[in-house]
Structures are given as C-alpha cells and as structure tokens.
C-alpha positions as CSV (number, residue, x, y, z in Angstrom):
1,M,-85.5,15.4,-77.8
2,P,-84.5,12.0,-76.5
3,T,-80.9,12.7,-77.4
4,D,-80.9,15.8,-75.2
5,I,-82.1,13.9,-72.2
6,S,-79.6,11.1,-72.7
7,S,-76.7,13.5,-73.1
8,T,-77.8,15.4,-70.1
9,S,-78.1,12.2,-68.2
10,R,-74.6,11.1,-69.2
11,A,-73.2,14.5,-68.2
12,N,-74.8,14.3,-64.8
13,R,-73.5,10.7,-64.3
14,R,-70.0,11.9,-65.3
15,K,-70.2,14.8,-62.8
16,F,-71.4,12.5,-60.1
17,L,-68.6,10.0,-60.7
18,I,-65.9,12.7,-60.8
19,G,-67.3,14.2,-57.6
20,G,-67.5,10.8,-55.9
21,G,-63.9,10.1,-57.0
22,V,-62.6,13.4,-55.5
23,I,-64.4,12.7,-52.2
24,L,-63.0,9.2,-52.1
25,L,-59.5,10.4,-52.7
26,A,-59.8,13.0,-50.0
27,V,-61.0,10.5,-47.5
28,V,-58.2,8.1,-48.4
29,Y,-55.7,11.0,-48.0
30,L,-57.0,12.0,-44.6
31,I,-56.9,8.4,-43.3
32,A,-53.4,7.9,-44.5
33,T,-52.0,11.1,-43.0
34,A,-53.8,10.6,-39.7
35,T,-52.5,7.0,-39.4
36,A,-48.9,8.0,-40.3
37,A,-48.9,10.9,-37.8
38,N,-50.2,8.7,-34.9
39,A,-48.1,5.6,-35.7
40,Q,-46.3,4.1,-32.7
41,F,-44.0,1.2,-32.6
42,F,-43.8,-1.3,-29.7
43,Y,-40.2,-2.2,-28.8
44,T,-38.3,-4.1,-26.1
45,V,-35.4,-2.3,-24.4
46,D,-32.9,-4.3,-26.6
47,E,-34.7,-3.3,-29.8
48,L,-34.8,0.4,-28.9
49,E,-31.1,0.4,-28.0
50,A,-30.3,-1.4,-31.3
51,R,-32.0,1.5,-33.2
52,G,-29.5,3.9,-31.7
53,A,-29.7,7.6,-32.7
54,E,-32.5,6.8,-35.2
55,A,-34.9,6.2,-32.3
56,V,-34.3,9.7,-30.6
57,G,-37.5,11.8,-30.6
58,Q,-39.7,9.1,-32.2
59,P,-43.0,8.2,-30.5
60,V,-42.7,4.6,-29.2
61,R,-44.1,2.2,-26.7
62,I,-41.7,0.1,-24.7
63,A,-42.0,-2.6,-22.0
64,G,-39.6,-3.8,-19.4
65,A,-39.2,-5.0,-15.8
66,V,-39.0,-2.3,-13.1
67,L,-35.8,-2.2,-10.9
68,G,-37.3,-1.4,-7.6
69,D,-34.2,0.2,-6.0
70,T,-34.1,2.8,-8.8
71,I,-37.6,4.3,-8.2
72,E,-37.5,7.9,-7.2
73,Y,-40.6,10.1,-6.8
74,D,-40.9,13.8,-5.9
75,P,-44.5,14.4,-4.7
76,E,-44.2,18.2,-5.1
77,T,-43.2,18.2,-8.8
78,L,-44.8,14.8,-9.5
79,R,-41.5,13.7,-11.2
80,L,-41.1,9.9,-11.2
81,S,-38.0,8.2,-12.4
82,F,-37.0,4.5,-12.5
83,T,-35.1,2.0,-14.6
84,I,-36.6,-0.8,-16.6
85,V,-34.7,-3.9,-17.7
86,H,-35.1,-5.8,-21.0
87,T,-37.7,-8.6,-21.0
88,P,-38.5,-10.9,-23.9
89,A,-41.5,-9.9,-26.1
90,D,-42.0,-13.4,-27.4
91,V,-44.8,-15.2,-25.5
92,Q,-43.0,-18.6,-26.0
93,L,-39.8,-17.2,-24.4
94,I,-41.8,-15.9,-21.5
95,N,-43.5,-19.3,-21.0
96,D,-40.1,-21.1,-21.3
97,E,-39.0,-18.9,-18.3
98,G,-42.0,-20.1,-16.3
99,G,-44.5,-17.4,-17.0
100,L,-44.6,-13.6,-16.8
101,A,-43.8,-13.4,-13.1
102,A,-40.8,-15.6,-13.4
103,A,-39.6,-13.8,-16.6
104,L,-39.8,-10.4,-14.8
105,D,-37.9,-11.8,-11.8
106,A,-35.2,-13.3,-14.0
107,A,-34.9,-9.9,-15.9
108,V,-34.3,-7.9,-12.7
109,A,-31.9,-10.5,-11.3
110,D,-29.7,-10.4,-14.5
111,P,-27.2,-7.5,-14.4
112,S,-26.1,-8.2,-18.0
113,R,-29.5,-7.2,-19.5
114,N,-29.9,-3.8,-21.2
115,R,-31.5,-1.1,-19.0
116,L,-33.4,2.1,-19.8
117,D,-34.0,5.1,-17.5
118,I,-37.6,6.3,-17.5
119,V,-38.8,9.8,-16.5
120,Y,-42.5,10.4,-16.1
121,V,-44.4,13.4,-14.7
122,G,-47.6,12.4,-13.0
123,V,-49.0,10.6,-9.9
124,R,-47.1,7.6,-8.8
125,P,-49.1,4.4,-9.6
126,D,-49.7,2.0,-6.7
127,L,-48.5,-0.9,-8.8
128,L,-45.0,0.6,-9.3
129,Q,-42.8,-1.8,-7.5
130,H,-39.8,-4.1,-8.0
131,A,-40.2,-6.6,-10.9
132,A,-43.5,-5.1,-12.1
133,E,-43.9,-4.9,-15.9
134,A,-43.9,-1.2,-17.0
135,I,-45.3,-0.3,-20.4
136,V,-44.4,3.3,-21.2
137,T,-45.3,5.5,-24.2
138,G,-43.1,8.4,-25.1
139,S,-39.8,9.1,-26.7
140,L,-36.1,8.5,-26.3
141,Q,-34.2,11.7,-25.5
142,A,-30.7,12.6,-26.8
143,D,-29.2,12.0,-23.4
144,G,-30.4,8.4,-23.4
145,T,-33.4,8.8,-21.0
146,F,-36.9,7.9,-22.0
147,E,-39.4,10.6,-21.4
148,A,-42.8,8.9,-20.9
149,N,-46.2,10.6,-21.3
150,E,-48.1,7.4,-20.5
151,L,-47.3,4.8,-17.9
152,L,-49.1,1.4,-17.5
153,L,-48.1,-1.2,-15.0
154,R,-48.7,-4.9,-14.8
155,C,-47.7,-6.9,-11.7
156,P,-48.7,-10.5,-12.2
157,T,-47.6,-11.6,-8.7
158,R,-50.1,-9.2,-7.1
159,Y,-53.1,-11.2,-8.6
160,E,-51.7,-14.7,-8.3
161,E,-52.7,-14.9,-4.6
162,S,-56.4,-14.0,-5.2
163,V,-56.9,-16.3,-8.2
164,P,-54.2,-19.0,-8.1
165,G,-55.9,-21.3,-10.7
166,Q,-56.3,-18.5,-13.3
167,A,-52.9,-17.0,-12.8
168,Q,-51.2,-20.3,-13.6
169,G,-53.5,-21.5,-16.3
C-alpha cells in the first residue's frame, strides 16, 4: 500500500509541475507579445530623419522646439499643424547651451537644424507657442509629415517668472 500512495503522490506532483510550467510559459508569452506590440522609441528630429524610410509607419515619440510662425489651426476640423526643430536630447548639451529655455531659443534661431512638420487633430493646447518644447507621439508618414495622436508641450519660460529660483536651479 505505501508504494501506491507514493507513486500517486509523485504523479500528482509531476502533473502540478507540468501545469505550472505551462501557465508560466503562457504568462511569459503574453507579456512578451504585449510589450513588443506597444514598444515606442523616443527620437530627436535628427535621429528620426537618419532612420529614413525605415521609420515610416512605426510608432515613435519625438521632441523638438516649435517654430511659432508655422502654427496653423482650423477650429472647425480641429486640425493643427506646426513645425518642430531638432533640439539635443542630451541633458549635458542642454545645460551647456544655458538650460532648456536657451536650448529651445537656439534651436528655433538656427535655420540649419533639421525640421519636421507635425499634423495633429485635437484641441489646440494653450502652451503651443514659439520655442515651446513639443513632445509628440505618432508615426512618420510616407510624405514626410509626422501624424501625431498625442501632443504634450513644455514651455520653461512660462514658469520661470513665477518661481525664478527653482527654474534656474
């Protein structure tokens, strides 16, 4: 009799381990496929342009300085278009230029920097202005425009006046 119980116990343990292994493999597979499907890369305008045709249609996030005179908005269709200019992604380079506000000002003043036309459908954000930093999520189209489905803006000069000590330090 004891041999029957121990062999039944071993068979149950083996079934439990096999079942647990199958569940673990299924969870790992689901995590891997969900992560790959939602993967997004963060690029500068220069990096996106360097990727060329390979970047078309791929979901990416990109940042740059807004050229104020390119902003066009149609309140009836909610179509917003503007151009961003390459800004460095390296914090040390931004600090070398005198901080984010100075780096954004330098970017929009330099006609030799790469530019990217952005198209976004949605309400025009209040912070959309000349030399604001735009962070857009979307994809590059075959015609060279970037179709954004998410738009975030950061305008460091807007906050420097209210908290000058924090903005500089």
